[in-house]
C-alpha positions as CSV (number, residue, x, y, z in Angstrom):
1,X,-98.3,172.4,64.8
2,X,-101.2,174.5,65.4
3,X,-104.3,172.3,64.9
4,X,-105.1,168.7,63.9
5,X,-108.2,167.2,62.5
6,X,-108.2,163.4,62.1
7,X,-111.2,161.6,60.6
8,X,-111.0,157.9,60.1
9,X,-111.5,157.4,56.3
10,X,-111.3,154.9,53.6
11,X,-107.7,155.7,53.4
12,X,-107.2,154.2,56.8
13,X,-108.3,151.0,55.3
14,X,-107.0,151.3,51.7
15,X,-104.1,148.9,52.1
16,X,-102.7,146.3,54.3
17,X,-100.2,148.7,55.5
18,X,-102.7,151.5,56.1
19,X,-104.9,149.0,58.1
20,X,-102.0,147.8,60.2
21,X,-100.8,151.4,61.0
22,X,-104.3,152.3,62.0
23,X,-104.8,149.1,63.9
24,X,-101.5,149.9,65.9
25,X,-102.8,153.3,66.9
26,X,-106.3,152.1,67.8
27,X,-104.9,149.2,69.9
28,X,-102.7,151.6,71.8
29,X,-105.7,153.8,72.5
30,X,-108.8,151.7,72.3
31,X,-111.0,154.4,73.8
32,X,-109.6,156.9,71.5
33,X,-107.0,159.5,72.0
34,X,-109.1,161.9,74.1
35,X,-108.7,160.1,77.4
36,X,-104.9,159.9,77.0
37,X,-104.8,163.6,76.2
38,X,-107.1,164.8,79.0
39,X,-105.9,162.4,81.7
40,X,-103.4,164.8,83.2
41,X,-105.8,167.6,83.7
42,X,-108.8,165.7,85.2
43,X,-109.2,163.1,88.0
44,X,-112.3,161.5,86.9
45,X,-112.1,159.1,83.9
46,X,-113.6,159.8,80.6
47,X,-116.3,157.4,79.7
48,X,-118.2,157.4,76.3
49,X,-121.9,156.7,76.4
50,X,-122.6,153.3,75.0
51,X,-124.8,154.6,72.1
52,X,-122.2,157.4,71.1
53,X,-118.7,155.4,70.8
54,X,-117.0,158.1,68.7
55,X,-115.4,161.3,70.1
56,X,-115.0,164.7,68.6
57,X,-112.7,166.8,70.9
58,X,-111.2,170.3,70.6
59,X,-108.7,171.7,73.0
60,X,-107.5,175.2,74.2
61,X,-104.2,174.9,75.9
62,X,-103.7,178.3,77.3
63,X,-103.1,179.1,81.1
64,X,-106.4,177.8,81.7
65,X,-107.0,174.4,79.8
66,X,-110.3,173.7,78.4
67,X,-111.8,170.9,76.2
68,X,-115.0,170.7,74.1
69,X,-116.1,167.1,73.7
70,X,-119.0,165.8,71.6
71,X,-119.5,162.1,71.6
72,X,-121.2,161.0,68.3
73,X,-122.4,157.8,66.6
74,X,-122.1,156.6,62.9
75,X,-124.8,158.4,61.2
76,X,-125.2,161.3,63.5
77,X,-125.0,164.9,62.1
78,X,-121.6,166.3,63.1
79,X,-121.7,169.2,65.4
80,X,-119.8,172.4,64.7
81,X,-116.5,172.4,66.7
82,X,-114.0,175.2,67.6
83,X,-110.6,174.7,66.0
84,X,-108.3,176.6,68.3
85,X,-105.5,178.6,66.5
86,X,-104.2,180.0,69.9
87,X,-105.5,179.6,73.4
88,X,-107.8,182.6,72.9
89,X,-108.7,182.4,69.3
90,X,-110.6,179.8,67.3
91,X,-112.0,179.2,63.9
92,X,-115.6,177.7,63.9
93,X,-115.4,174.4,62.0
94,X,-118.7,173.3,60.6
95,X,-117.9,169.8,60.3
96,X,-121.2,168.4,59.0
97,X,-121.6,171.1,56.3
98,X,-118.0,170.4,55.2
99,X,-118.7,166.7,55.0
100,X,-121.9,167.2,53.1
101,X,-120.4,169.7,50.6
102,X,-117.5,167.4,50.0
103,X,-119.7,164.3,49.4
104,X,-121.9,166.3,47.2
105,X,-118.9,166.9,44.7
106,X,-117.3,163.5,45.4
107,X,-117.4,161.4,42.1
108,X,-120.4,159.0,42.0
109,X,-118.2,156.2,40.5
110,X,-115.9,156.2,43.5
111,X,-118.7,156.2,46.2
112,X,-119.6,152.6,45.8
113,X,-117.0,151.2,48.2
114,X,-117.7,153.9,50.7
115,X,-121.3,153.4,51.0
116,X,-121.1,149.5,51.2
């Protein structure tokens, strides 16, 4: 595996099994997965700001470990993030532009449940 992007989506809520699977993962990591990943590399705890309860994180795991963390809230514009392909190389990932472009071509008939 080179890179992973996970976005909580309607598919996480699309069926009873999907909800249960997502809930199991969330209960294991109620503060998100970032603190669990980064814990071995830092002594200080990771604390999200109260007004930004969601985390975007990108990791470079070469000899020198690095993390790029952006706390966000629902409704925030998503920042561009690096998507590391190797410890020294990354592709810029324009999250907000990609989301907006996808939403622009998303079928209007299917938007209702997502905007409720």
